[in-house]
Backbone bond lengths (Angstrom), bond angles and torsions (degrees), N, CA, C in turn:
res aa  C-N    CA-C-N  psi(-1)  N-CA   C-N-CA  omega(-1)  CA-C   N-CA-C  phi
1 M - - - 1.438 - - 1.511 107.88 -
2 V 1.276 116.11 140.56 1.460 122.63 -176.25 1.516 107.56 -138.06
3 A 1.305 115.87 141.33 1.456 118.75 173.05 1.519 108.46 -72.89
4 A 1.310 116.76 130.19 1.472 120.61 -179.86 1.514 109.55 -54.46
5 R 1.296 116.39 137.47 1.461 124.75 -176.60 1.516 112.08 59.64
6 G 1.347 116.88 27.07 1.460 120.21 177.82 1.513 110.79 -73.24
7 A 1.304 115.48 157.98 1.458 120.67 -177.57 1.518 111.62 -97.80
8 G 1.326 118.26 -5.88 1.456 120.63 -175.37 1.507 113.39 -90.96
9 R 1.320 113.83 174.15 1.460 121.50 175.37 1.510 108.60 -112.82
10 V 1.329 115.30 147.32 1.454 121.05 -179.52 1.514 108.88 -131.62
11 A 1.325 116.05 132.31 1.464 120.73 174.41 1.520 107.82 -75.65
12 G 1.318 116.58 140.36 1.454 119.54 -179.30 1.505 112.41 -159.93
13 E 1.294 115.63 -177.26 1.454 123.00 178.96 1.514 108.35 -123.50
14 L 1.326 115.96 145.70 1.463 121.09 178.22 1.518 109.55 -109.37
15 Y 1.323 115.40 139.39 1.457 122.00 178.76 1.514 109.28 -132.57
16 A 1.307 116.82 139.65 1.466 121.76 171.21 1.529 106.38 -91.57
17 V 1.322 117.06 122.01 1.465 120.86 -178.96 1.522 109.83 -128.81
18 E 1.314 115.02 150.81 1.459 120.90 177.45 1.522 109.90 -81.73
19 S 1.310 115.85 164.03 1.462 121.13 -173.08 1.528 113.49 -59.30
20 L 1.329 118.41 -34.24 1.466 120.39 179.54 1.533 110.45 -64.44
21 L 1.327 116.98 -44.18 1.454 120.27 177.93 1.521 110.86 -68.48
22 L 1.327 117.18 -37.43 1.455 120.40 178.48 1.533 110.36 -60.36
23 A 1.307 117.08 -40.72 1.468 121.11 177.46 1.527 110.62 -62.59
24 K 1.334 117.37 -38.55 1.470 120.62 178.11 1.530 110.66 -68.79
25 L 1.328 116.62 -38.44 1.461 120.03 176.67 1.526 110.54 -64.78
26 D 1.327 116.39 -40.86 1.468 120.35 176.76 1.526 110.64 -57.55
27 A 1.320 116.35 -43.49 1.467 120.13 179.72 1.530 110.20 -65.86
28 F 1.332 117.35 -43.17 1.465 121.43 -180.00 1.524 111.04 -62.48
29 E 1.329 117.18 -43.03 1.465 122.09 -179.02 1.533 112.53 -83.55
30 E 1.337 116.16 0.13 1.464 123.62 -179.19 1.528 111.69 53.78
31 H 1.328 114.18 43.63 1.472 122.04 176.17 1.518 108.78 -68.54
32 P 1.291 121.42 130.19 1.458 129.08 6.08 1.532 113.43 -103.40
33 H 1.328 118.16 15.82 1.464 120.59 -172.34 1.525 113.77 -81.61
34 V 1.325 118.12 -39.22 1.457 120.79 179.54 1.521 108.67 -102.06
35 Y 1.325 115.87 -65.28 1.461 120.78 174.48 1.519 108.19 -105.29
36 R 1.306 116.03 147.45 1.466 120.87 179.73 1.527 108.19 -114.92
37 R 1.342 116.46 123.71 1.470 120.45 177.72 1.519 108.39 -76.56
38 S 1.337 115.72 120.87 1.457 121.28 -174.89 1.524 110.06 -137.78
39 F 1.321 116.01 160.05 1.459 120.99 175.20 1.516 109.29 -83.63
40 I 1.338 115.75 135.17 1.459 122.17 175.20 1.524 107.69 -133.27
41 Q 1.323 116.42 165.88 1.457 120.86 177.28 1.523 108.85 -111.71
42 T 1.341 116.14 131.70 1.462 120.77 178.75 1.528 109.66 -80.28
43 L 1.322 116.25 168.81 1.459 120.26 176.67 1.525 111.36 -60.82
44 A 1.325 117.43 -27.55 1.467 121.93 178.67 1.523 111.60 -78.38
45 G 1.339 116.80 -6.81 1.459 120.81 178.58 1.517 114.75 94.98
46 D 1.329 117.46 -2.00 1.463 120.63 178.29 1.522 109.75 -74.29
47 V 1.328 116.63 143.69 1.461 121.65 175.04 1.521 106.95 -99.70
48 V 1.334 115.37 121.59 1.463 122.41 -176.21 1.525 108.76 -133.34
49 Q 1.329 115.80 172.91 1.461 119.97 176.58 1.522 109.60 -104.87
50 A 1.323 115.44 143.56 1.459 121.74 178.83 1.523 108.42 -142.68
51 Y 1.314 115.59 155.82 1.463 120.64 175.31 1.521 108.03 -90.10
52 L 1.309 116.68 123.74 1.456 122.85 -175.06 1.522 111.18 -120.40
53 L 1.332 114.76 149.45 1.451 120.69 169.07 1.520 108.44 -89.97
54 R 1.314 116.63 144.35 1.464 119.33 173.11 1.527 108.26 -72.29
55 P 1.331 117.98 151.60 1.472 120.32 -177.72 1.525 113.50 -52.86
56 E 1.336 117.52 -39.23 1.466 118.56 -179.11 1.526 112.03 -66.56
57 Q 1.344 117.67 -24.91 1.462 120.48 177.13 1.529 110.93 -80.24
58 A 1.322 116.76 -31.46 1.467 121.44 -177.34 1.525 112.57 -84.05
59 R 1.305 116.86 -19.59 1.466 121.09 -177.08 1.528 110.04 -55.74
60 G 1.316 115.23 128.40 1.452 120.51 177.91 1.523 114.52 89.48
61 L 1.332 117.88 -10.48 1.456 120.09 177.88 1.524 108.90 -78.03
62 P 1.333 117.59 151.39 1.463 119.88 179.91 1.528 111.10 -65.93
63 V 1.325 115.89 149.67 1.461 122.81 178.50 1.520 108.42 -99.99
64 M 1.322 117.14 134.92 1.458 121.51 174.84 1.518 108.36 -96.62
65 A 1.319 116.79 108.22 1.460 120.74 -177.77 1.528 111.41 -60.50
66 S 1.335 117.58 -33.91 1.465 120.77 -179.18 1.521 111.83 -71.78
67 G 1.336 117.17 -23.49 1.459 120.77 -176.37 1.515 113.47 74.48
68 C 1.319 117.35 7.88 1.473 121.01 -176.36 1.523 110.08 -126.94
69 W 1.315 115.68 110.33 1.471 121.56 -179.23 1.526 110.93 -60.63
70 R 1.329 116.99 -40.55 1.470 120.06 -177.45 1.527 112.56 -67.34
71 R 1.322 118.45 -26.51 1.467 121.79 -178.17 1.528 112.00 -102.91
72 R 1.305 118.72 12.04 1.464 121.18 -174.21 1.517 112.22 -61.51
73 D 1.331 118.18 -36.70 1.458 120.02 -178.72 1.526 111.31 -72.03
74 E 1.343 117.00 -34.69 1.466 120.69 177.07 1.518 110.20 -60.97
75 A 1.312 116.57 -36.61 1.464 121.55 -177.05 1.531 111.71 -87.45
76 G 1.337 116.31 3.94 1.460 119.59 179.94 1.519 112.77 73.66
77 E 1.313 116.51 21.82 1.470 120.94 -178.55 1.521 108.88 -94.60
78 R 1.283 116.40 84.82 1.460 121.21 178.47 1.523 107.97 -84.76
79 H 1.319 116.15 130.31 1.457 119.84 -177.08 1.508 110.13 -122.47
80 R 1.297 113.51 141.23 1.453 119.36 175.87 1.531 108.66 -79.92
81 A 1.303 116.11 151.48 1.462 120.00 175.51 1.521 108.40 -74.16
82 V 1.306 116.10 137.23 1.457 121.92 179.83 1.516 107.41 -127.05
83 D 1.299 117.21 129.64 1.459 120.11 178.73 1.528 109.97 -83.25
84 L 1.327 115.58 128.04 1.452 123.00 173.63 1.512 107.75 -107.35
85 P 1.333 118.11 165.64 1.467 119.65 176.07 1.524 110.46 -52.38
86 G 1.284 117.36 141.96 1.457 121.70 178.32 1.515 113.36 81.67
87 G 1.341 117.44 4.94 1.448 120.19 177.78 1.520 114.48 82.65
88 H 1.337 117.87 6.23 1.461 120.29 178.04 1.509 110.72 -67.92
89 K 1.317 115.44 150.67 1.468 122.42 173.75 1.520 107.34 -118.23
90 P 1.324 118.26 138.60 1.461 120.12 177.67 1.514 111.28 -71.47
């Protein structure tokens, strides 16, 4: 998850999905109300889609300096749970 127009980098994985699965992912991520599916550019220059938080939703949330949610504990980045609309957790 990335704040829209954020200045940071985030480690992630890319998946090719068909439109039926994309529609299910949109419903799961509550697009466009909670997360917004948007085009972003990777460091390799590829243009892909990602689910982003709007800046007003991300404001006040902790920042992960490592940019990697899976490695946050290794880097000592302990984060509190924050409730987002729809019961999502960042």
